[in-house]
N, C-alpha and C positions, 0 to 999 in steps of 0.2 A: 373380224372383218376380212379375213383371208379368203380370197377367191381362187380356188384350185381349178385345174383342168376339168375335173369331174363336175364341180359346181357350175362351170361355164356351160357345159353340155346340158346340165339340168335346167339352167336358166333359158337356154335356147328352146328346150322342150316345153317348159311351163313355169311361169313366174312363181306360182304357188308352191311347186315342187322345190324350187330353189329356196324360198323363204323357210319352208318347213325343215328342209335339210340343214339349214344353218341356225335356225332359231328354236325349233321344237323337235329335236331329233328323236325323242321317244315315240313320236307318231310314225316314224319311218319303220315299216315292218321288217322283220328278218327276211333275208333272201330265201326263196323257196329252194327245194332240192335241185331243180333244174339250173337255177341261177348259180348255186354253189358249185355245181359240177362245171358250169361254164367258166367260172372264175378259176377253178383249179386247173382246167385244161388251158386256159389262157396263160397261167403262170408257167405251165410245162412247155407250152409252145414258145413263150417268150424266152425261156432259158435255152431251148434248143436253137432258136434263131441266132442267139449271140455266138454260137459256135461257128457261124459263117464269118465272124470277124475275129481275127487272131489278136492275142495279147491285150485284151480289153481289161479295164478296171471295173469290177462288179460291185456296185454300191446298193444293190437291191435290198439287202437284209439289214441295213443300218437304220437307226432311229432318225426321226425327222431332222433335227438340227445337225446331227453327225453326217447325214447324207448331204446336206447343203454344204457343210464345211469341207467334206472330202471332195465334193464336186468342184469347188473352187480350186483346191490343190491340183486335181487332175486336169482341169482346164489350163492352169498355168504350165503344166508339164506337157500339154497337148497330147493327152492320152485318149484312146478310144474308151468311151464311158458307157457302161450299161446302167440305166436308171439314173441319169444325171439330173439332180434336183436343184432348181434355181428359184429363189424367192426375191422379188423386187416389187416395191410399191404395192404391197399387199396382194401380189399375184404369186402363185406358186405353180410350177409345172415340172413334170418329170418325163423325159424322153426315154423310150426303150433303148435306143442307141444314139449317142452323139458322136459323130465321126469327124476327126480333124482332117482337113484337106488344105493343100497348099501351105502358105506361110501363116495365115491368120483366119482362115475361114472354117466353117463347120457344116456338115450335112446332118439333117434330122432324119432318122429312120424309125418309123412307127411300125410295130409288129402287130398283125391281126390274124385271127384264125380263119377268117372268111377266105373265099376264093376270088374275090373281086373288090374293087374300091367302092366304098359307099360314101354318100354325102356326109354322114356324121363323122367319118374318119377324117375328111378334109377339114371340117370344123375343128376337130380334135387337134390336128397338126397346126392349124392356123393360130390357135391359142398358144401352142408351144413356141412357135416362131415369134409371135408378138412378145411373149415373156422373155425369151432368150435375147431378143434384140434390145429390149428395154434394159437388160442387164449388161449390154455392151458387146454381145457376141455378134459376129458377122455370119449370117446364115446364107450359105451358097445355094443349096438345093434341098428339097424335101422329097422323101420317098415313103411309100407304103410297102412294107414287106409282108406279103400274104401267101397263103397256101397255093402251090401250083397243082391244079387239079389234073394235070397230065402226067404227073410224076408216078412212076411205078416202082414199088419197092423191090430191090434185088440185093439181098444181104443187109448190111447195116444201113440205117437211115443216113442219107447224105444231106445235111442242112442246105448246102449250096444248090441242091437240086430240088429239095422239097419246097423251098420258098422261092418266090420270084419278087423282084423289086420293081415297082411301078413308080416312075417319077410323077409327082403331083404338084410340082413347084408353081406352075401357072394357075392351077386350080386353087391352090392355097392363097395366092395373091388375090384372086377374084373373091374368094370367100372371106378374105381379110378386110375387104372394104366395109367400113362402118364398124369395125370391131371395137375401136376405142369408145364409141358412143354406146355400143351394146354393153361393154364392161362397166361404164359409168352408170347405166341404167340398172345393171345387176347389183352394184354396190348400194344404190338407192333402195332396191328391193330388200337387200339383206339388212340394211340399217333401219328399215321401217319397223315401228313398234307393232303394227297390225299386218297380218298376212294379206297378200294381194289376192282378191277374189278373181276367179277366172271360170267362165262357163266350160262345161265339158265339151270336148271336141276331138278331132283326129289326133291331137297331141296326147291323148290319154293312152294311145297304143303305138304311136310312132314318134321317133324311130324305135323306141322300146316300150313295152308295157310299163306304164307308170306305177311306181310303188304305192302311190296314193289312190289308185283307181277305185278300189273298193270303198274308200272313204268318200270320194267325190261322187260316186254313183249310187250312194245309199238311198237316194230319193227316187231313183229310176224304178218304177213299179213293174210287176209282172204284167205282160201284155203290152209293153212299150213298143214304140216304132222300131227300136233296135232289134226286135225279133223278126222283122221282115226278112224273108229268105233271099239271100244274095242281093239285097239292095245296097247300092253304093253308100259307103259310110258318110260321104259328104251330104248326100240327100237325106239320110237319117238325121244328121245333126241339124240340117236346115229346118226339117220338120219339128224336131224336138225343141230347138232354141227359138223357134217361131211360135211356140205355144201348142203345137199338135204333138202331144206326148205319147198317146196311146193309139193302138191299132184302130180302136173303135172311134177315135176322133178324126180319122183321116177323111177329108171330103172326097166326094165322088170324082171331082175334077183333077185329083192328083193321079198322074199316070202310074199304073201298076201292071206288072205282068200277071199272067193267069194264076200262078202260084200265090203271089202276093194278094190277089183278089180273093182267093180262097181264105187266106188268113184274115183278111178284113171282114169277110162275110161271117166267119166263125166267131169273131170278136163280138159281133152283134147277135148272132143266132145261137151261139153255143154249139155243143156237140163236136163231132169229128167229121172229116171228109174221107169217104171211102169209095174208091172207084172199083166196084165189084168185078166188072169185066176184066180189067187189067190185072187185078190181084189173082183172079181165077186163072187167067192165062199164065201168069208167072208160076203159080203153084203147080199147074197142070204140066208145065215143062220140066219139073223136077223129077228125075228118074231115080228109083230106089236101086241099091242102097244110097242114101244121101250122106255125103261126107261133109260135115261142118268143120271148116278148117280155118286156123288163124296162126300167123307167124309173129315172132318177136325178133328184132334185129338190133345190132349195134352198127354205128357208122363213124368210126373214129377218124379224127382229123389226121392223126399220124398212123399210117398203115401198119398193121400188126404182122402181116404175112407176106411172103414174097409173091409177086404178081398182083398185089393189091394196090389200088389207088386211094388217095385221101377221100374220106367220106363215102367210100364204097360200102354198100350194105352187106353185112355178114349175118346170116340167120343163125341163131343159137337155140331156138326153141320153137316147137309147134304144139298145138293142142288139136285133137281130132275126135269129134263125136261121130260115130257111125250109126245111122238109123236104118233099120230094116223095114220092109213093107209091113210087117206085123206090128211095128211100133217099138220094138226092142232097140235099146240104145247101148252102145259100147263106147267107152272112152279110152283113148290111147294118147300118150304124151311123149315128147322127146325134149330133153334139156341137156345140152352139151356139157360134158365134164372135162376138166383139164384145160391146158392153155394152148393146145394145138388148134389148127384151123378146123372149125366145127363143120364146114360145108360138106365134106365127103360123107360123114356119118349122118348128117342131117338129110341129105338127098337120098341116101340109101334107105334110111328109115321111112321116108315118104314113099319111096318106090315099093318097099315091103308092105305098106299098109293101105295105099291107094290102089285098089284092085282095078281090073280093066273096065268095069261097067259101073254106072251110077253117077249122079251129079255131084260135083264138088262145089259146095256153097261157101262163099267167102263174103266179107263185108268190105267193099272197096277193092275190086279185082285188080286194079292197076298195080297195087302194092304186091299182092301175092304173085301175080303173073310176072311182074318185073323182077322180083327176087329169084323166082325159079328160073327165069330166062338167063339172068346174070350168072347164076350158079351153073347152069348147063353150058354156058359159054366157057367158063373156067374149067368145068369138068365135062368134056364133050361126050363121055360115055353115057351121060343122062339126056343128051339133047334129043335123040330120036324118041325116047320114052316120053319126054315132056311135050315136044311138038306134035308127035303123032297121036298120043292118047290123052294126056292130062289137059293141055291147054284148051282143046275143044269142049271139054266137059265142065269147065269152070262157069259158074253162074254167080251173079252179083246181087246179094240181098239189098245192098244199098240202093239199087235201082227203084225199088218199091217206094222208098221214102224221098229219094232225090227227085223223082218224077212226080211226086205227090199223088201216087195211087192211094196212099194212106197218109193222113196228117191229123195229128191230135195237138191242140194248142199247148198241151203239157210239154211238147218237144221244144217249145220256145224258139221256133224258127230254125232249129238245127236238125239235120238228118244223120248226125253221128250216132253210132250205136249206144253211146253213153247217154244221149238225149232220148233216143227211141225206147230203150229198155225200160226206164221207169214209167213210161206211158203205157206199157203193155204187160208189165210184170211187176211183182213185188221184189224181184232181185235188184240189188244195187251194189255198185263198186265201192261206195264209201265205207262199207264194212271191212274192206281188205287193207292189209298193211301196205301193199303195193296196189295202187288203184289207177294208174295211167301209164301209157306205153313208154314215154320218155324216161320216167323214173325207173321202170322195169329195165330198160336198156342200161341206164347209168349204174344201177345196182348190180346187174349181172357183170358188167365190165369191172366194177370196183372189186367185188368179192372173188372174181376169177383171176384177175391179173395183178392184184395188189398182194404181195407176199406177207404183208403185215396183218392181214385179216385172219382172225382165228378160225379154226375149223368149225367151232360152234356157230359163230356168226355167219360163216359161209353156208352152213346147212340151213340155218333159219331163213336166210334170204332166198335160198333155192326153193325151200318149201313155199315161201310167199309167192315166188315167181310161178310155181306150179298152180297155185290157187288162182292167181290173176289170169293166167293164160287160159286155164280151164273155163273160167267164167266167160271169157270172150266167146268161146264156141258154144257153151251152154246157153248164152244169151241168144245166139242165132237159133238154137233149137226152140227156146221159149218164144221168140218173135214169130217164127214160122207157125208154131202151134197157136199163138194168139191170132194170127191172120186167118187160120182155118176156122177158128171159133167165131171170128167176126163174120165170115161168110155164112156160116150156119145160122147166125143170129139175124141175118138180113132176110127180108121176104121179097127179094127180086128187084128192089129199087137200087138205083145206082147211087 
């Protein structure tokens, strides 16, 4: 019957999630690689944040009851406590930092890796405050200690500068209204012998993607209204929970934009939507040689190199397929080695291989352009080359699919390269050990900067990274080739 801070946040998101987490834990899936990485980084950031408070008592690594007992001792001694665990009336909460102030008061300081305060953080602290006050502590103020995105590394990391404290006391008081009733309701949910049924809704992905989403969405069929391109989630759920579950079920009086109307029409008529003129114009504007280009980056919360800000993108890899007018294709790759700043060698390798003429084709140009511009700002010797020659030559393959010049229902309402590729090619990412960008970034960072990783494992991951990034640009080659074939197969109709 214990209700923890994590349980409380689960209950706020979805009653079913709370019930399953407490009563049927085997249904809770293992965290994915991205979640595991976030947990690890959260722990690292939490430890680093404590260095801003001197002479604290660290209770983080203690067992459950030992943590509670040691917290009681530290409270009596009025020590600064890291991970202060308090249990009262079947409520349990642990604060990142519990700070003594004045004669008998305390401040709660919650550490987060984000750069701003979020609603869920305030709910988090409101539960802590409620629990601590139930246990007899006087809470003076509440703070969220989060990353300062203006911080620039210069030498060793300075925790007092890397983090900023935002007082959220008034917000916590506001969010605490009704907390006692909410907690009573959550205990009723936990003690119920049957799980609480709950229709799918926005809570399935907000504030976090729910661990039970795949289970709860198992009856959502292919061609559902959730495939509408850029339709507001609220509207999708209104349709779905109102009995209009599939694209083909949507009445004509439902307001749809032009792209969504195309999707609805294809749900009835089948086939694909091809705007021959727009595709022809796009392909005609590609100049040989065509450079198919893709980057991979890391964006660590804790800056790794001098002059770097938190979450600043650092490119470590690119793949480049170069296609001549004769159709011959050459592949070039770059994958940074060692622990030094990879940007100088990365930019030099780009300059060596992107010659002065020909289109540079990417998928989502805002990303590649943004990375090259940021690198050129840090390394001004590349700025004239980038601004004067490279930037004007960049073309965005995403435009073809974002603007619905081409749409195949197999894309399921997405214009991402991972959705488009299976609709136009037999190639697929699922055959790879590393199959998505966030995992690629996390794995590169792990094997590059963790000295405990063996040479064999490092080499295996680097080979997997090469295969993943190469597929990204080969996918662009395949898609352009498929578009050309589509035009040849058409007989003049739009």
